[in-house]
Each structure stands twice: as structure tokens, then as C-alpha cells.
DSSP file (Angstrom, degrees, kcal/mol; ACC not computed):
  #  RESIDUE AA STRUCTURE BP1 BP2  ACC     N-H-->O    O-->H-N    N-H-->O    O-->H-N    TCO  KAPPA ALPHA  PHI   PSI    X-CA   Y-CA   Z-CA
    1    1 A M              0   0    0      0, 0.0     2,-0.2     0, 0.0     0, 0.0   0.000 360.0 360.0 360.0 136.0  104.9  250.6   96.4
    2    2 A A        -     0   0    0      1,-0.1     2,-0.3     0, 0.0     0, 0.0  -0.485 360.0-111.8 -78.6 148.9  103.1  250.1   93.0
    3    3 A K        -     0   0    0     -2,-0.2    -1,-0.1     1,-0.1     3,-0.1  -0.575  31.7-114.1 -79.1 141.6  105.1  249.9   89.8
    4    4 A R        -     0   0    0     -2,-0.3    16,-0.2     1,-0.1     2,-0.1  -0.421  36.6-101.3 -68.5 149.5  104.8  252.7   87.4
    5    5 A P        -     0   0    0      0, 0.0    -1,-0.1     0, 0.0     2,-0.1  -0.410  40.7-103.4 -77.6 145.8  103.2  251.9   84.1
    6    6 A L        -     0   0    0     -2,-0.1    13,-0.2    -3,-0.1    11,-0.0  -0.396  35.3-152.1 -64.6 143.7  105.4  251.4   81.1
    7    7 A K  E     -A   18   0A   0     11,-2.0    11,-3.5    15,-0.1     2,-0.1  -0.794  22.2 -93.3-121.7 164.4  105.7  254.2   78.6
    8    8 A P  E     -A   17   0A   0      0, 0.0     9,-0.2     0, 0.0     7,-0.1  -0.437  44.9 -97.1 -78.7 153.4  106.5  254.2   74.8
    9    9 A C        -     0   0    0      7,-2.3    15,-0.3     1,-0.1     5,-0.1  -0.325  29.1-130.4 -57.2 141.3  110.0  254.6   73.4
   10   10 A K  S    S+     0   0    0     13,-2.0     2,-0.2     2,-0.1    14,-0.1   0.634  76.4 110.6 -73.4 -17.3  110.7  258.3   72.4
   11   11 A H  S >  S-     0   0    0     12,-0.2     3,-2.5     1,-0.1     2,-0.1  -0.429  85.1-105.5 -66.7 126.1  112.0  257.2   69.0
   12   12 A R  T 3  S+     0   0    0      1,-0.3    -1,-0.1    -2,-0.2     3,-0.1  -0.345 101.8   8.8 -65.4 124.1  109.3  258.4   66.4
   13   13 A G  T 3  S+     0   0    0      1,-0.3     2,-0.4    -4,-0.1    -1,-0.3   0.267  94.1 122.3  95.3  -9.7  107.4  255.3   65.2
   14   14 A C    <   -     0   0    0     -3,-2.5    -1,-0.3    -5,-0.1    -5,-0.1  -0.740  39.2-171.4 -93.8 136.4  108.7  252.8   67.7
   15   15 A G        +     0   0    0     -2,-0.4    -1,-0.1    -7,-0.1     2,-0.1   0.277  41.4 129.6-106.1   8.5  105.9  251.1   69.8
   16   16 A A        -     0   0    0     -8,-0.1    -7,-2.3     1,-0.1     2,-0.4  -0.375  55.5-131.6 -65.4 141.6  108.3  249.4   72.1
   17   17 A L  E     -A    8   0A   0     -9,-0.2     2,-0.3    -2,-0.1    -1,-0.1  -0.780  21.7-160.3 -95.7 140.4  107.4  250.0   75.9
   18   18 A V  E     -A    7   0A   0    -11,-3.5   -11,-2.0    -2,-0.4     3,-0.1  -0.842  18.0-109.2-120.3 156.6  110.1  251.0   78.3
   19   19 A A    >   -     0   0    0     -2,-0.3     3,-1.9   -13,-0.2   -13,-0.1  -0.279  50.6 -77.0 -77.7 164.5  110.5  250.9   82.0
   20   20 A D  T 3  S+     0   0    0      1,-0.2    -1,-0.2   -16,-0.2     3,-0.1  -0.303 117.9  34.6 -56.3 145.3  110.4  254.0   84.3
   21   21 A G  T 3  S+     0   0    0      1,-0.3     2,-0.3    -3,-0.1    -1,-0.2   0.232 103.5  83.9  99.8 -20.2  113.5  255.9   84.3
   22   22 A K    <   -     0   0    0     -3,-1.9    -1,-0.3     1,-0.1    -4,-0.1  -0.839  50.0-168.3-120.9 153.7  114.4  255.3   80.6
   23   23 A S  S    S+     0   0    0     -2,-0.3   -13,-2.0     1,-0.2     2,-0.3   0.656  70.8  49.8-111.3 -21.5  113.3  257.1   77.5
   24   24 A Y  S    S-     0   0    0    -15,-0.3    -1,-0.2   -14,-0.1     5,-0.1  -0.916  78.2-118.6-124.3 140.3  114.4  254.8   74.8
   25   25 A C    >>  -     0   0    0     -2,-0.3     3,-0.6    -9,-0.1     4,-0.5  -0.177  44.3 -96.9 -65.6 174.4  114.1  251.0   74.1
   26   26 A E  G >4 S+     0   0    0      1,-0.2     3,-0.6     2,-0.2     4,-0.3   0.856 126.3  56.1 -67.3 -36.1  117.3  249.0   73.9
   27   27 A Q  G 34 S+     0   0    0      1,-0.2    -1,-0.2     2,-0.1     3,-0.2   0.823 119.3  31.4 -64.2 -29.5  117.2  249.2   70.0
   28   28 A H  G X4 S+     0   0    0     -3,-0.6     3,-2.2     1,-0.1    -1,-0.2   0.238  83.9 112.7-112.3   7.3  117.1  253.1   70.2
   29   29 A A  G X<  +     0   0    0     -3,-0.6     3,-1.5    -4,-0.5    -1,-0.1   0.768  69.4  63.0 -56.2 -32.7  119.1  253.7   73.4
   30   30 A D  G 3  S+     0   0    0     -4,-0.3    -1,-0.3     1,-0.3    -2,-0.1   0.609  92.0  64.6 -69.0 -14.3  122.0  255.3   71.5
   31   31 A E  G <  S+     0   0    0     -3,-2.2    -1,-0.3     2,-0.1     2,-0.2   0.426  76.9 112.9 -89.9   1.3  119.7  258.2   70.4
   32   32 A A    <   -     0   0    0     -3,-1.5     2,-0.6    -4,-0.2    -3,-0.0  -0.539  69.1-133.4 -69.9 135.8  119.3  259.2   74.2
   33   33 A V        -     0   0    0     -2,-0.2     2,-1.0     1,-0.0    -2,-0.1  -0.841  17.6-130.6 -90.7 128.1  120.9  262.6   74.8
   34   34 A K        -     0   0    0     -2,-0.6     2,-0.3     1,-0.0    -1,-0.0  -0.684  20.0-150.3 -87.6 104.4  123.1  262.3   77.9
   35   35 A W        -     0   0    0     -2,-1.0    -3,-0.0     1,-0.0    -1,-0.0  -0.599  12.9-162.6 -70.3 130.5  122.1  265.3   80.0
   36   36 A K        -     0   0    0     -2,-0.3     5,-0.0     2,-0.0    -2,-0.0  -0.960  15.5-123.9-121.1 133.8  125.0  266.4   82.1
   37   37 A P    >>  -     0   0    0      0, 0.0     4,-2.2     0, 0.0     3,-1.7  -0.260  31.7-103.9 -66.9 163.3  124.7  268.7   85.1
   38   38 A D  H 3> S+     0   0    0      1,-0.3     4,-2.0     2,-0.2     5,-0.1   0.750 118.6  67.9 -64.6 -23.7  126.7  271.9   85.3
   39   39 A T  H 34 S+     0   0    0      2,-0.2    -1,-0.3     1,-0.2     4,-0.1   0.766 112.3  34.3 -56.9 -27.1  129.1  270.3   87.8
   40   40 A V  H <4 S+     0   0    0     -3,-1.7    -2,-0.2     2,-0.1    -1,-0.2   0.878 130.2  29.1-100.1 -43.9  130.2  268.1   84.8
   41   41 A R  H  < S-     0   0    0     -4,-2.2    -3,-0.2     1,-0.1    -2,-0.2   0.627 111.3-113.9 -95.2 -10.8  129.9  270.3   81.8
   42   42 A G     <  -     0   0    0     -4,-2.0    -3,-0.1    -5,-0.3    -1,-0.1   0.114  31.6 -82.3  90.7 149.3  130.5  273.6   83.6
   43   43 A N     >  -     0   0    0      1,-0.1     4,-2.0    -5,-0.1     5,-0.2  -0.239  55.6 -87.1 -81.2 177.5  128.1  276.5   84.0
   44   44 A R  T  4>S+     0   0    0      1,-0.2     5,-3.7     2,-0.2     4,-0.1   0.820 130.5  53.9 -59.7 -33.2  127.5  279.2   81.1
   45   45 A H  T >45S+     0   0    0      3,-0.2     3,-1.6     4,-0.2     5,-0.3   0.953 107.6  48.9 -63.4 -48.7  130.5  281.2   82.4
   46   46 A A  T 345S+     0   0    0      1,-0.3    -2,-0.2    -3,-0.2    -1,-0.2   0.818 112.0  49.3 -59.9 -31.4  132.8  278.2   82.3
   47   47 A R  T 3<5S-     0   0    0     -4,-2.0    -1,-0.3     2,-0.0    -2,-0.2   0.384 125.5 -99.6 -92.4  10.2  131.7  277.4   78.7
   48   48 A G  T < 5S+     0   0    0     -3,-1.6    -3,-0.2    -5,-0.2    -2,-0.1   0.637  92.7 112.9  91.6  16.8  132.2  280.9   77.5
   49   49 A Y      < +     0   0    0     -5,-3.7    -4,-0.2    -6,-0.2    -3,-0.1  -0.340  47.7 118.8-120.0  44.9  128.8  282.3   77.6
   50   50 A G  S  > S-     0   0    0     -5,-0.3     4,-1.6    -6,-0.1     3,-0.2   0.249  84.2 -50.9 -87.0-144.9  129.2  284.9   80.5
   51   51 A T  H  > S+     0   0    0      1,-0.2     4,-2.0     2,-0.2     5,-0.2   0.886 135.3  53.5 -65.2 -44.1  128.9  288.6   80.7
   52   52 A A  H  > S+     0   0    0      1,-0.2     4,-1.9     2,-0.2    -1,-0.2   0.830 107.6  51.6 -60.4 -33.3  131.1  289.2   77.7
   53   53 A W  H  > S+     0   0    0     -3,-0.2     4,-3.3     2,-0.2    -1,-0.2   0.853 107.0  54.9 -66.0 -39.6  129.0  286.9   75.6
   54   54 A D  H  X S+     0   0    0     -4,-1.6     4,-2.1     2,-0.2    -2,-0.2   0.942 109.6  45.3 -60.2 -45.1  125.8  288.8   76.7
   55   55 A K  H  X S+     0   0    0     -4,-2.0     4,-2.3     2,-0.2    -1,-0.2   0.916 113.9  49.7 -65.0 -46.8  127.3  292.0   75.5
   56   56 A L  H  X S+     0   0    0     -4,-1.9     4,-2.5     2,-0.2     5,-0.2   0.953 110.9  49.8 -52.6 -56.0  128.5  290.3   72.2
   57   57 A R  H  X S+     0   0    0     -4,-3.3     4,-2.6     1,-0.2     5,-0.2   0.924 109.4  50.6 -50.2 -52.8  125.1  288.9   71.7
   58   58 A Q  H  X S+     0   0    0     -4,-2.1     4,-2.2     1,-0.2    -1,-0.2   0.932 111.1  51.1 -55.7 -47.0  123.3  292.3   72.2
   59   59 A R  H  X S+     0   0    0     -4,-2.3     4,-2.3     1,-0.2    -1,-0.2   0.884 111.4  45.5 -67.3 -37.8  125.7  293.8   69.7
   60   60 A I  H  X S+     0   0    0     -4,-2.5     4,-1.9     2,-0.2    42,-0.3   0.903 110.2  53.1 -69.8 -37.2  125.1  291.2   67.0
   61   61 A L  H  <>S+     0   0    0     -4,-2.6     5,-3.2    -5,-0.2     6,-0.2   0.868 112.2  46.8 -61.7 -38.5  121.3  291.3   67.5
   62   62 A R  H ><5S+     0   0    0     -4,-2.2     3,-1.4    -5,-0.2    -2,-0.2   0.906 110.8  52.5 -71.0 -38.9  121.5  295.3   67.0
   63   63 A R  H 3<5S+     0   0    0     -4,-2.3    -2,-0.2     1,-0.3    -1,-0.2   0.819 113.3  44.0 -66.5 -30.2  123.8  294.8   63.9
   64   64 A D  T ><5S-     0   0    0     -4,-1.9     3,-2.0    -5,-0.1    -1,-0.3   0.230 112.6-118.7 -95.3  12.1  121.2  292.4   62.4
   65   65 A S  T < 5 -     0   0    0     -3,-1.4    -3,-0.2     1,-0.3    -2,-0.1   0.769  61.7 -72.7  61.1  27.3  118.3  294.6   63.3
   66   66 A G  T 3 <S+     0   0    0     -5,-3.2    14,-2.8    -6,-0.2     2,-0.3   0.682 102.9 127.1  68.5  13.1  116.9  291.9   65.5
   67   67 A L  B <   -B   79   0B   0     -3,-2.0     2,-0.4    -6,-0.2    35,-0.2  -0.863  68.7-105.9-116.1 147.6  115.9  289.8   62.5
   68   68 A C     >  -     0   0    0     10,-2.4     4,-1.5    -2,-0.3    10,-0.3  -0.544  25.5-151.6 -71.4 118.5  116.8  286.1   61.8
   69   69 A Q  H  > S+     0   0    0     33,-2.4     4,-2.6    -2,-0.4     5,-0.2   0.919  90.6  50.6 -66.7 -48.5  119.5  286.1   59.1
   70   70 A P  H  > S+     0   0    0      0, 0.0     4,-1.2     0, 0.0    -1,-0.2   0.865 110.8  50.2 -58.1 -33.3  118.6  282.7   57.5
   71   71 A C  H  4>S+     0   0    0      2,-0.2     5,-3.0     1,-0.2    -2,-0.2   0.871 107.9  51.6 -66.6 -40.4  115.1  283.6   57.3
   72   72 A L  H ><5S+     0   0    0     -4,-1.5     3,-2.0     1,-0.2    -1,-0.2   0.937 107.0  54.8 -67.9 -47.2  115.9  286.9   55.5
   73   73 A Q  H 3<5S+     0   0    0     -4,-2.6    -1,-0.2     1,-0.3    -2,-0.2   0.845 110.3  47.8 -52.8 -36.9  118.1  284.9   53.0
   74   74 A A  T 3<5S-     0   0    0     -4,-1.2    -1,-0.3    -5,-0.2    -2,-0.2   0.335 125.9-101.9 -91.8   7.6  114.9  282.8   52.3
   75   75 A G  T < 5S+     0   0    0     -3,-2.0     2,-0.2     1,-0.3    -3,-0.2   0.501  82.8 117.9  90.5   0.3  112.7  285.8   51.9
   76   76 A R      < -     0   0    0     -5,-3.0     2,-0.6    -6,-0.2    -1,-0.3  -0.645  57.4-137.1 -99.6 159.9  111.0  285.8   55.3
   77   77 A V        +     0   0    0     -2,-0.2     2,-0.4    -3,-0.1    -8,-0.1  -0.953  35.5 159.9-117.1 111.7  111.0  288.3   58.1
   78   78 A T        -     0   0    0     -2,-0.6   -10,-2.4   -10,-0.3     2,-0.2  -0.988  41.3-112.8-131.8 136.1  111.4  286.7   61.5
   79   79 A V  B     -B   67   0B   0     -2,-0.4     2,-0.3   -12,-0.2   -12,-0.2  -0.544  34.2-126.4 -71.7 135.6  112.5  288.1   64.9
   80   80 A A        +     0   0    0    -14,-2.8    24,-0.3    -2,-0.2     3,-0.1  -0.602  28.0 179.0 -76.1 137.9  115.7  286.7   66.0
   81   81 A T        +     0   0    0     22,-1.6     2,-0.3    -2,-0.3    23,-0.2   0.377  65.3  24.0-118.5  -1.1  115.8  285.2   69.5
   82   82 A A  E     -C  103   0C   0     21,-1.8    21,-2.3   -25,-0.0     2,-0.4  -0.951  68.6-120.2-150.6 170.8  119.4  284.0   69.7
   83   83 A V  E     -C  102   0C   0     -2,-0.3     2,-0.3    19,-0.2    19,-0.2  -0.983  33.9-164.3-116.3 133.0  122.9  284.6   68.3
   84   84 A D  E     -C  101   0C   0     17,-3.1    17,-1.8    -2,-0.4     2,-0.6  -0.828  23.7-120.1-117.3 153.0  124.5  281.6   66.5
   85   85 A H  E     -C  100   0C   0     -2,-0.3    15,-0.2    15,-0.2     3,-0.2  -0.824  17.5-151.4 -86.0 121.5  128.0  280.7   65.4
   86   86 A V  S    S+     0   0    0     13,-2.6     2,-0.6    -2,-0.6    -1,-0.2   0.956  97.8  31.7 -63.8 -48.8  128.0  280.2   61.6
   87   87 A I  S    S-     0   0    0     12,-0.4    -1,-0.3     7,-0.2     7,-0.1  -0.960 108.0-120.1-113.2 119.0  130.9  277.8   62.0
   88   88 A S    > > -     0   0    0     -2,-0.6     5,-3.0    -3,-0.2     3,-0.7  -0.095  12.7-120.6 -61.1 155.8  130.3  276.2   65.4
   89   89 A K  G > 5S+     0   0    0      1,-0.3     3,-2.2     3,-0.2    -1,-0.1   0.876 115.2  61.9 -65.3 -36.5  133.1  276.6   68.1
   90   90 A A  G 3 5S+     0   0    0      1,-0.3    -1,-0.3     2,-0.1    -2,-0.1   0.766 106.3  45.6 -67.2 -25.5  133.4  272.8   68.1
   91   91 A R  G < 5S-     0   0    0     -3,-0.7    -1,-0.3     0, 0.0    -2,-0.2   0.097 134.9 -85.0-102.4  19.9  134.4  273.0   64.4
   92   92 A G  T < 5S+     0   0    0     -3,-2.2    -3,-0.2     1,-0.2    -2,-0.1   0.445  78.6 147.5  91.4   1.7  136.8  275.8   64.9
   93   93 A G      < -     0   0    0     -5,-3.0    -1,-0.2     1,-0.1     2,-0.2  -0.189  32.0-145.6 -65.0 162.5  134.6  278.7   64.7
   94   94 A T        -     0   0    0      2,-0.1    -7,-0.2    -7,-0.1    -1,-0.1  -0.699  25.2-110.0-125.5 176.7  135.3  281.9   66.7
   95   95 A D  S    S+     0   0    0     -2,-0.2     5,-0.1   -10,-0.1    -2,-0.0   0.275  70.5 131.5 -93.0  16.4  133.4  284.6   68.4
   96   96 A C  S >  S-     0   0    0      1,-0.1     3,-1.2     3,-0.1    -2,-0.1  -0.299  72.1-113.0 -61.7 151.5  134.4  287.2   65.8
   97   97 A D  G >  S+     0   0    0      1,-0.2     3,-1.7     2,-0.2    -1,-0.1   0.861 115.5  60.8 -57.2 -36.1  131.4  289.3   64.5
   98   98 A E  G 3  S+     0   0    0      1,-0.3    -1,-0.2     3,-0.0    -2,-0.0   0.779 104.3  49.8 -64.7 -24.1  131.8  287.7   61.0
   99   99 A N  G <  S+     0   0    0     -3,-1.2   -13,-2.6   -13,-0.1   -12,-0.4   0.204 100.7  77.5 -95.9  14.2  131.1  284.2   62.5
  100  100 A L  E <   +C   85   0C   0     -3,-1.7     2,-0.3   -15,-0.2   -15,-0.2  -0.928  52.5 177.0-127.2 150.3  127.9  285.2   64.4
  101  101 A Q  E     -C   84   0C   0    -17,-1.8   -17,-3.1    -2,-0.4     2,-0.2  -0.992  32.7-112.3-149.1 144.9  124.5  285.8   63.2
  102  102 A A  E     +C   83   0C   0     -2,-0.3   -33,-2.4   -42,-0.3     2,-0.3  -0.570  45.7 176.0 -76.5 146.6  121.0  286.6   64.7
  103  103 A I  E     -C   82   0C   0    -21,-2.3   -21,-1.8   -35,-0.3   -22,-1.6  -0.991  27.9-122.0-155.6 143.3  118.8  283.7   64.3
  104  104 A C     >  -     0   0    0     -2,-0.3     4,-2.3   -24,-0.3     5,-0.2  -0.330  36.2-104.8 -89.7 175.3  115.2  282.6   65.3
  105  105 A R  H  > S+     0   0    0      1,-0.2     4,-2.9     2,-0.2     5,-0.2   0.919 118.3  51.3 -65.1 -41.7  114.4  279.4   67.4
  106  106 A V  H  > S+     0   0    0      1,-0.2     4,-2.2     2,-0.2    -1,-0.2   0.944 114.1  42.8 -61.5 -50.1  113.1  277.4   64.3
  107  107 A C  H  > S+     0   0    0      2,-0.2     4,-2.6     1,-0.2    -1,-0.2   0.872 114.5  50.9 -66.7 -36.6  116.3  278.1   62.2
  108  108 A H  H  X S+     0   0    0     -4,-2.3     4,-2.9     1,-0.2    -1,-0.2   0.959 110.4  47.4 -69.2 -45.2  118.6  277.5   65.1
  109  109 A A  H  X S+     0   0    0     -4,-2.9     4,-2.5     1,-0.2    -2,-0.2   0.920 114.4  48.9 -59.4 -41.2  117.0  274.1   66.0
  110  110 A A  H  X S+     0   0    0     -4,-2.2     4,-2.4     2,-0.2    -1,-0.2   0.943 112.6  47.1 -59.4 -49.4  117.2  273.1   62.2
  111  111 A K  H  X S+     0   0    0     -4,-2.6     4,-2.4     1,-0.2    -1,-0.2   0.897 111.4  51.5 -59.6 -46.3  120.8  274.2   61.9
  112  112 A T  H  X S+     0   0    0     -4,-2.9     4,-1.7     2,-0.2    -1,-0.2   0.911 109.7  49.7 -55.0 -50.5  121.7  272.3   65.1
  113  113 A A  H  X S+     0   0    0     -4,-2.5     4,-0.9     2,-0.2    -2,-0.2   0.903 110.0  49.9 -54.8 -48.7  120.0  269.2   63.9
  114  114 A R  H >< S+     0   0    0     -4,-2.4     3,-0.8     1,-0.2     4,-0.5   0.919 110.1  52.3 -61.6 -40.5  121.9  269.4   60.5
  115  115 A E  H >< S+     0   0    0     -4,-2.4     3,-0.7     1,-0.2    -1,-0.2   0.808 103.8  54.8 -73.6 -27.3  125.2  269.8   62.4
  116  116 A R  H 3< S+     0   0    0     -4,-1.7    -1,-0.2     1,-0.2    -2,-0.2   0.748 101.8  60.3 -73.2 -15.7  124.7  266.8   64.6
  117  117 A L  T <<        0   0    0     -4,-0.9    -1,-0.2    -3,-0.8    -2,-0.2   0.614 360.0 360.0 -83.6 -11.8  124.2  264.6   61.5
  118  118 A R    <         0   0    0     -3,-0.7    -1,-0.2    -4,-0.5    -2,-0.1   0.485 360.0 360.0 -80.9 360.0  127.7  265.5   60.2
């Protein structure tokens, strides 16, 4: 069987080549997100995002008129695609309405990235 060609490291600006099955070079290996199957991390119901969450999510989207709250605060009007915890559950946030906001994909990704840097 022929070897697969090497591919570039996923770290932005890194030109190192990595073997098949890896995404990052040795220097940037710590940046790899460790994907875990549902059998390890639990399915959405086990993580608290089951039917009750679906109903709560719909209520928050209606409350916020389906608009991204961070965008509105910045003077933009954008359709919300998700509901986000203002204070993440990992940092002690709850599922109470006051801690939830409708949010667009772009704002959610940016907020999640900022939280990971903490």
C-alpha cells in the first residue's frame, strides 16, 4: 500500500509537514482539540441539552425576537441561530432566563474563542 502524502500543520503560518492521522506538528500538538465520542462525553441529553433545553431555547429565541443580542448591542441586526449562556455553565452559570441570550453563529464563535483564552 502506498504511503499518503504529508500535509501541512493546521497551525496558522506553520509550514511543518505532518504524517497522516495527525493535524498538528510536534511544536503545535497541544493545540489539537481532543474530539471525544458521545460514549465518553455523553450525548446531548446526558449533557443537559435534551427536550427541556429545546423548549427553553425556543422561549429565549422568541423573547429576543430571534435577533442576536451582542449584534444589537453593537448596532447591527442579525438573525440569531443559537442560544448562549452569558456566564458559561463551566464557570457557574445556570439555565435561568437572565443568563441566556439569542446569538448568531459569528458572535457565538467569537465569544467561545475568548472564553477558551481565559
